[in-house]
ROFIZA-317998 format. One line per field, with one value per residue: residue number from 1; x negated, y negated, z negated of N, C-alpha, C, O in turn. Coordinates in pm, whole numbers. Each point is the difference from the previous one (the first is absolute). Layout:
BEGIN
i	c(NUM|...)
n.u	c(X|...)
n.v	c(Y|...)
n.w	c(Z|...)
ca.u	c(X|...)
ca.v	c(Y|...)
ca.w	c(Z|...)
c.u	c(X|...)
c.v	c(Y|...)
c.w	c(Z|...)
o.u	c(X|...)
o.v	c(Y|...)
o.w	c(Z|...)
***
This chain:
BEGIN
i	c(1|2|3|4|5|6|7|8|9|10|11|12|13|14|15|16|17|18|19|20|21|22|23|24|25|26|27|28|29|30|31|32|33|34|35|36|37|38|39|40|41|42|43|44|45|46|47|48|49|50|51|52|53|54|55|56|57|58|59|60|61|62|63|64|65|66|67|68|69|70|71|72|73|74|75|76|77|78|79|80|81|82|83|84|85|86|87|88|89|90|91|92|93|94|95|96|97|98|99|100|101|102|103|104|105|106|107|108|109|110|111|112|113|114|115|116|117|118|119|120|121|122|123|124|125|126|127|128|129|130|131|132|133|134|135|136|137|138|139|140|141|142|143|144|145|146|147|148|149|150|151|152|153|154|155|156|157|158|159|160|161|162|163|164|165|166|167|168|169|170|171|172|173|174|175|176|177|178|179|180|181|182|183|184|185|186|187|188|189|190|191|192|193|194|195|196|197|198|199|200|201|202|203|204|205|206|207|208|209|210|211|212|213|214|215|216|217|218|219|220|221|222|223|224|225|226|227|228|229|230|231|232|233|234|235|236|237|238|239|240|241|242|243|244)
n.u	c(1945|-182|-22|-100|-12|-133|41|-85|-93|110|182|59|109|9|159|24|97|1|30|97|155|-173|120|-60|-173|-13|-173|36|-11|-145|-207|7|-72|-100|-218|-133|-69|-160|-208|-93|-94|-203|-163|-63|126|-4|-196|105|-44|-48|-115|-36|-163|2|-142|127|-124|147|-104|-79|-196|-155|-100|-152|-202|-123|-116|-193|-129|-39|149|-93|-40|-35|9|-147|153|-171|17|-121|200|-18|-85|-111|-39|40|-121|42|-193|23|-101|-168|194|-162|-41|-224|-107|1|-136|-209|-31|-15|-205|-149|26|-111|-222|-108|151|-214|-53|-106|-98|-44|-80|-19|-11|-104|35|-27|86|215|-125|192|-34|151|-9|96|62|7|-130|-142|-100|36|-111|41|-191|-2|-190|46|-216|51|138|181|175|123|155|199|144|102|180|207|76|21|-187|34|120|-4|22|86|14|181|-55|111|55|-181|-77|-132|-62|-27|34|171|-150|-49|-140|-210|-76|-60|-201|-187|-43|-95|-209|-153|-4|-123|-223|-83|-16|-177|-189|-24|-62|-216|-122|9|-137|-206|-16|-95|92|138|-206|91|-30|-60|-10|-109|93|-107|-25|195|24|-110|87|156|-76|-52|174|59|54|105|-182|188|-126|-41|-11|187|-165|-195|-48|-86|-222|-137|-37|-147|-216|-82|-55|-203|-179|-59|-95|-183)
n.v	c(355|-104|221|-195|151|-128|154|-131|-160|-190|-32|13|-34|-74|66|-143|138|-224|145|-197|146|-136|189|147|-95|195|-65|143|147|78|-69|-191|132|195|-19|-17|192|115|-73|74|203|-10|-44|177|-62|-223|-15|-40|-221|174|-188|158|-122|146|-102|84|-10|118|-16|194|36|-115|103|159|-88|-63|153|27|-159|91|-166|-201|151|-218|134|-135|7|121|119|-136|1|-48|-116|178|-175|219|-188|56|-82|-94|198|-127|-27|-148|174|16|112|224|101|35|171|212|55|67|207|144|15|115|-94|-45|214|-35|-120|217|-155|217|-144|172|-137|164|200|35|-67|-23|68|-122|102|-185|129|-163|121|-118|-153|214|-191|-59|103|-34|88|-77|-16|159|-125|100|9|-185|-36|105|-95|-185|35|43|-186|-58|-86|-169|93|-204|121|-78|-169|114|-139|-101|-24|-110|212|-145|-190|205|-29|145|122|-61|-171|78|96|-117|-97|116|24|-117|-82|150|70|-119|13|167|-5|-108|122|137|-78|-50|180|75|-97|84|199|16|-134|146|-8|206|-131|209|-111|178|95|198|41|106|99|194|192|81|105|217|142|38|218|-31|117|124|-18|180|-96|-122|-114|36|-129|-204|1|0|-193|-150|50|-61|-209|-64|75|-132|-188|130)
n.w	c(-976|83|31|-50|166|-127|161|-163|127|-39|124|-218|194|-213|144|-172|147|-9|168|-40|-71|-44|-7|158|-106|112|-128|169|-171|153|-50|120|167|-42|-46|179|94|-107|44|190|-5|-90|149|126|-177|38|-104|195|19|132|-38|156|-98|170|-143|-164|-186|123|-198|79|-105|117|173|-41|-45|177|115|-112|94|202|-31|-44|164|-38|180|-102|164|80|-190|-131|-102|219|-172|77|137|-24|-26|-212|81|-200|35|79|108|-44|-136|-26|162|-21|-151|71|143|-76|-75|154|83|-131|24|161|-136|45|-47|-194|163|34|-143|58|-172|98|-175|150|-56|60|173|-116|212|-110|202|-89|173|153|137|-128|133|-58|-43|-214|59|-221|84|-207|61|-153|-126|-87|141|-3|-159|6|141|-74|-129|79|97|-216|90|142|164|-92|-189|192|-148|69|166|-168|217|-75|2|106|-106|90|-220|19|-113|-211|-40|-2|-189|-182|14|-49|-219|-169|-12|-74|-215|-143|16|-128|-225|-88|-5|-176|-202|-30|-58|-212|-150|38|-105|-204|158|104|88|-12|-180|57|-196|83|-180|-12|219|-29|-200|-33|74|-138|-185|28|-15|-215|-22|196|-46|-19|-185|130|-203|18|97|-103|-176|45|37|-177|-110|79|-32|-199|-60|72|-113|-171|77|7)
ca.u	c(-142|-73|-141|-83|-135|-101|-117|-104|-133|-71|89|142|88|135|82|146|28|136|-7|-127|-34|-81|29|-118|-99|-124|-102|-49|-78|61|0|98|121|117|23|63|135|82|26|100|129|50|35|104|74|89|-74|5|-53|-141|-56|-144|-86|-127|-110|-113|25|101|12|132|69|60|120|98|46|98|121|67|47|84|97|-46|-140|-11|-137|-24|-92|31|123|120|56|-67|79|-67|-30|-143|-67|-137|-19|-67|84|-66|29|-4|119|-9|32|145|65|-31|83|136|4|-7|131|92|-27|8|114|31|-9|-116|-116|-53|-131|-19|-142|-19|-141|-32|-122|-15|91|82|82|113|79|137|52|129|104|-33|-85|-131|-96|-129|-81|-144|-51|-134|-47|37|-110|-80|-75|-108|-103|-60|-81|-127|-79|-28|-76|-127|-82|-23|111|78|145|65|146|58|26|30|-117|32|-114|-24|-142|-54|-140|-74|56|138|92|4|92|137|38|22|117|121|24|15|136|90|-1|66|144|39|-3|113|121|0|24|143|77|-7|102|129|-9|86|-46|1|-115|7|-123|15|-118|-75|-87|75|0|-131|-15|91|-66|-109|55|63|115|128|77|-35|-12|125|-59|87|49|7|114|120|13|44|141|75|9|90|138|37|28|111|125|27)
ca.v	c(-5|125|2|-3|42|-25|83|-55|62|-23|8|23|-102|47|-118|2|-108|-16|-101|-71|-18|105|-11|43|63|41|59|113|100|133|65|-62|-18|54|-84|-125|33|19|-131|-64|66|-45|-142|-20|126|10|30|143|11|-35|-8|-15|-6|60|-5|63|138|7|143|61|15|-128|-12|90|-68|-100|69|58|-103|-99|60|-21|-39|-37|-28|-83|61|-31|67|-69|-101|-128|-121|-73|83|33|11|47|110|110|70|-7|-125|32|-22|-132|-104|9|-66|-143|-63|-1|-101|-131|-31|-15|-129|-108|41|-115|40|-63|91|18|64|48|24|72|-9|100|72|-54|-109|37|-103|62|-103|33|-115|-52|101|110|99|11|16|50|-105|25|50|-53|28|-97|-64|97|79|-82|-9|132|38|-73|61|142|26|-73|42|-99|-91|40|16|-115|0|-117|-120|-118|-82|-122|-33|87|31|54|-42|115|126|20|-94|34|114|-50|-76|91|85|-78|-91|81|52|-115|-49|102|-12|-129|15|84|-82|-101|65|30|-124|-61|62|-2|-121|14|119|7|77|52|67|79|81|-36|-117|-103|-129|-62|-39|-110|-120|-32|-43|-132|-10|-30|119|49|144|69|119|117|28|144|49|-42|86|131|-18|-25|124|93|-47|10|139|44|-56|43)
ca.w	c(-36|23|-34|120|-34|105|-31|83|0|-125|-115|26|-56|-25|-29|1|94|50|105|-8|-140|-61|-143|-73|87|-64|84|-76|72|4|-131|-89|79|-71|-117|44|47|-121|-56|85|-21|-129|9|101|-3|116|122|39|135|15|136|-13|119|-39|97|-66|-40|-106|-28|14|-128|-35|83|-62|-122|42|45|-116|-92|67|92|138|20|141|41|117|96|139|41|-48|89|-24|29|108|116|-9|129|-23|92|-69|-97|-130|-71|-142|-80|-63|99|19|-114|3|103|-53|-105|62|58|-112|-64|99|82|83|141|63|6|-135|-16|-136|-27|-127|-36|-100|36|136|35|116|61|68|67|39|73|-47|25|-90|66|-64|108|-49|-60|-11|-128|-22|-136|-102|-73|-74|98|54|-104|-23|117|-9|-108|23|122|-2|-114|-105|-24|-118|14|-63|-7|67|-78|80|31|75|84|115|6|-124|-22|-53|51|-45|63|143|13|-21|117|111|-22|-24|112|121|9|8|138|82|-18|60|145|40|-15|106|129|8|-3|133|85|-70|-82|-117|-72|-146|-48|-136|-40|-122|-30|-119|19|73|-69|22|140|27|-50|93|129|-18|90|-64|-35|-131|-15|-32|-63|-7|135|19|-78|72|117|-47|-36|122|78|-69|15|141|32|-84|51|138)
c.u	c(-63|-141|-79|-144|-91|-127|-111|-132|-69|88|142|78|142|84|148|44|144|0|-137|-45|-77|13|-119|-95|-123|-94|-65|-82|69|15|106|137|125|38|73|143|94|36|106|138|62|48|117|78|86|-73|0|-64|-144|-34|-149|-69|-138|-102|-125|32|97|29|144|74|62|123|110|57|104|131|79|66|89|91|-47|-145|-21|-145|-2|-101|49|130|126|49|-55|91|-66|-29|-150|-59|-146|-21|-76|96|-54|18|15|130|0|35|149|73|-25|84|145|15|-3|133|105|-14|27|109|43|1|-109|-110|-69|-136|-16|-147|-12|-150|-29|-134|-40|91|75|82|112|92|135|57|140|115|-25|-70|-137|-103|-129|-78|-147|-32|-145|-46|42|-122|-90|-83|-119|-113|-73|-89|-135|-91|-44|-91|-123|-75|5|118|87|148|67|152|54|22|29|-127|45|-116|-7|-145|-48|-147|-82|70|147|97|9|93|144|47|32|127|128|32|20|142|102|10|64|152|52|5|116|129|9|29|147|83|-3|110|139|-2|83|-38|10|-113|24|-130|21|-128|-80|-88|72|-5|-132|-11|94|-61|-114|53|60|113|127|85|-57|-16|135|-36|85|47|12|120|132|24|49|148|86|19|94|146|48|36|119|133|32|121)
c.v	c(137|-14|8|29|-16|73|-42|72|-12|12|29|-113|58|-120|36|-120|4|-117|-70|-26|121|-16|41|66|36|56|112|92|136|60|-55|-15|47|-87|-129|25|20|-134|-75|61|-42|-145|-26|129|21|33|151|25|-50|-6|-26|-4|46|-10|67|146|-2|147|51|7|-132|-28|89|-63|-107|66|59|-104|-106|70|-6|-42|-18|-36|-88|71|-31|63|-72|-97|-137|-117|-89|98|25|23|42|128|118|63|-13|-135|31|-31|-139|-110|2|-77|-150|-73|-9|-104|-141|-43|-22|-138|-116|35|-111|31|-74|105|4|71|35|36|65|5|94|65|-32|-121|44|-119|70|-108|55|-121|-36|97|126|115|-1|36|69|-113|34|50|-44|36|-111|-53|103|87|-78|-16|133|42|-72|62|142|26|-88|37|-98|-92|49|19|-112|18|-126|-116|-116|-81|-121|-45|98|44|50|-37|106|126|15|-96|24|118|-47|-79|92|80|-83|-91|78|52|-114|-53|101|-14|-129|10|84|-81|-103|61|34|-127|-72|53|-9|-116|11|122|-19|93|43|71|70|78|-58|-123|-119|-136|-74|-52|-113|-132|-43|-57|-140|-21|-29|125|57|151|58|134|125|48|150|59|-39|89|139|-5|-15|127|100|-42|13|143|53|-42|37|92)
c.w	c(24|-57|131|-40|121|-41|94|-12|-135|-124|46|-66|-10|-39|-3|81|47|96|-8|-143|-50|-152|-86|99|-82|106|-81|90|-11|-139|-95|67|-75|-119|38|50|-117|-62|80|-24|-133|5|94|16|124|129|26|136|5|149|-14|136|-42|113|-57|-27|-118|-27|8|-134|-45|85|-55|-127|34|40|-116|-89|64|101|144|-1|149|33|124|89|142|49|-44|107|-38|33|103|113|6|138|-15|79|-59|-99|-142|-69|-148|-73|-64|99|34|-110|1|104|-48|-110|55|59|-108|-64|96|101|96|150|76|13|-135|6|-147|-17|-137|-30|-116|30|143|13|124|45|76|53|44|72|-48|22|-83|72|-68|107|-44|-62|-1|-140|-11|-142|-97|-74|-68|95|55|-101|-17|118|-1|-105|35|119|14|-127|-116|-31|-116|35|-79|1|66|-96|94|23|81|87|117|6|-136|-16|-74|47|-37|68|151|25|-15|122|117|-14|-12|118|131|16|9|143|96|-8|64|152|52|-5|113|137|19|10|135|91|-62|-101|-129|-85|-152|-44|-144|-30|-134|-24|-115|12|62|-69|20|143|39|-48|93|132|-5|100|-79|-19|-129|3|-42|-62|5|138|27|-73|66|122|-36|-33|126|82|-65|20|144|36|-79|59|143|6)
o.u	c(60|-45|16|-52|27|-71|-5|-9|-80|-52|29|-20|52|-42|47|-28|57|-14|-102|-91|50|-52|-19|45|-43|45|-44|-28|95|104|40|89|97|117|92|89|114|113|87|99|122|96|77|-27|37|64|-49|-5|-35|41|-43|48|-57|26|-110|72|-31|61|94|122|99|97|117|119|100|107|122|88|54|-33|25|-41|8|-62|69|-113|100|45|109|-74|-13|78|26|7|-79|33|-78|83|-41|86|58|-85|83|71|104|65|59|92|90|48|65|102|69|41|94|100|61|-28|119|26|6|2|-8|-16|2|-54|44|-76|1|-95|-116|96|-59|49|-27|41|9|-6|53|108|58|19|-71|11|-71|59|-58|75|-80|85|-7|-113|-122|-116|-106|-117|-123|-104|-102|-121|-115|-72|-59|59|-15|-10|37|48|-14|53|-63|35|-40|-78|103|-10|60|-30|-7|-75|-114|100|82|106|103|73|86|114|100|72|96|112|79|59|99|109|64|68|104|91|58|81|106|68|55|98|96|51|100|-43|-31|83|-38|-31|38|-48|60|-96|18|-24|-63|-14|-1|-45|-36|11|-20|-61|-4|20|0|122|-111|53|73|-9|-54|98|99|71|94|114|85|77|104|110|76|84|115|100|76|99|100|37)
o.v	c(103|-108|95|-60|54|-43|45|104|86|20|5|-30|57|-80|81|-114|107|-116|66|-79|112|-96|-53|71|-78|53|-23|-32|17|56|68|-68|-74|-26|-43|-81|-47|-20|-65|-72|-12|-37|-94|81|114|21|78|114|-102|87|-84|55|-50|43|-13|64|-57|67|-71|-14|1|-60|-40|17|-13|-46|11|33|-86|106|92|-87|95|-77|29|25|-70|-31|35|-39|-33|7|-121|122|-95|97|-10|91|91|-68|55|-41|82|-94|-63|-98|-105|-77|-78|-111|-103|-68|-88|-115|-77|-62|-100|58|-23|-88|-12|100|-101|100|-87|83|-55|67|-40|-69|-29|-16|28|-79|87|-91|107|-111|63|-18|106|117|-100|105|56|-95|30|-21|19|22|-118|37|-6|30|57|10|4|62|59|8|37|100|-8|56|41|-82|117|-49|-7|87|-105|19|2|-21|3|-118|107|107|-76|-2|-26|-7|35|43|-27|2|36|15|-17|21|22|2|-39|-12|11|-27|-38|-4|0|-54|-31|4|-18|-61|-22|-6|-69|-72|-11|16|-65|52|-103|98|-82|81|-56|-13|-115|-69|-98|-102|-121|-112|-85|-102|-119|-89|-73|-111|3|-6|-35|69|-62|100|110|74|43|85|80|35|56|89|65|27|69|82|35|23|83|72|-46|46)
o.w	c(-29|-37|76|-95|107|-91|115|-65|-36|-110|119|-117|96|-84|79|-37|23|-41|16|-24|0|-57|-109|90|-86|102|-113|115|-76|-33|-94|-53|-10|-26|-69|-24|3|-45|-58|-7|-10|-68|-22|88|32|103|-82|46|-60|77|-78|99|-97|112|55|78|-105|83|-34|-4|-74|-47|-3|-29|-70|-38|6|-80|-69|54|79|-77|78|-72|98|-42|18|110|45|90|-118|95|5|-19|13|68|95|-6|71|-57|-94|-79|-38|35|-13|-38|24|26|-33|-26|17|-9|-50|-16|18|-37|-38|105|17|82|122|-72|-70|69|-86|74|-101|70|-116|39|29|-77|104|-82|83|-72|58|-53|-92|-56|27|-34|1|63|84|-53|104|-95|92|-87|33|29|13|-29|23|34|-9|-21|34|19|-23|2|108|-93|-115|-92|-3|102|-122|69|-6|-116|117|-94|67|34|-4|52|-96|97|-39|72|85|47|61|99|80|43|70|98|75|53|86|107|72|49|98|102|66|63|104|93|59|82|108|74|36|86|71|-114|-100|-75|-54|67|-84|80|-92|76|-40|-99|38|67|24|22|81|68|24|59|98|50|-123|15|-42|88|-78|71|-6|8|60|54|5|31|70|39|13|48|68|37|24|68|49|-12|55|108)
***
């Protein structure tokens, strides 16, 4: 069992994880990080290893705190060994996308083509073929970014929160915004899935991220949200590098 830490744009998730079993998970912020780590150490005395993925700002003093309290502290980054072949032509592949691909391969071990969709601040699409070749994907604004952009860059449109809808035609400003944002992103995701499926009939799809449950309901597809995919990826990358 290890402590897996996902340092995201809006919050930090900390989990005690062993293979595909998440024994405890909390969502916290920088100011309460030490307090939560102390709580985990008290609850899981046998945990001596930490693996983390950071896409935000993580203060040096908190990293020093981890190093002082655990035997091993492993960082997910572009320098670690990967359980897939990376064909991305940029050196700026995000740590989160590395972890998501590793998590996808960890969960879906069928050697089928795989599309990983992460619906968070941004929506990312990552494609891995049946030979574990990571090809890349796409990045698109997430639900919150779409709502905020309509509010911030116009004079009169309100800031709304995501919600499930069952209509396409809005009959006032608020329902029109919801249709444009929710249905717009739903149709985008559906179109991406259909485009990949036309070429790869045996495609497997995994969706994760804070807005994944809402979007899966909107899509009405035969796949489910996978909330711990990032944590599985962090765990997988740590174990893969540890066993080399």
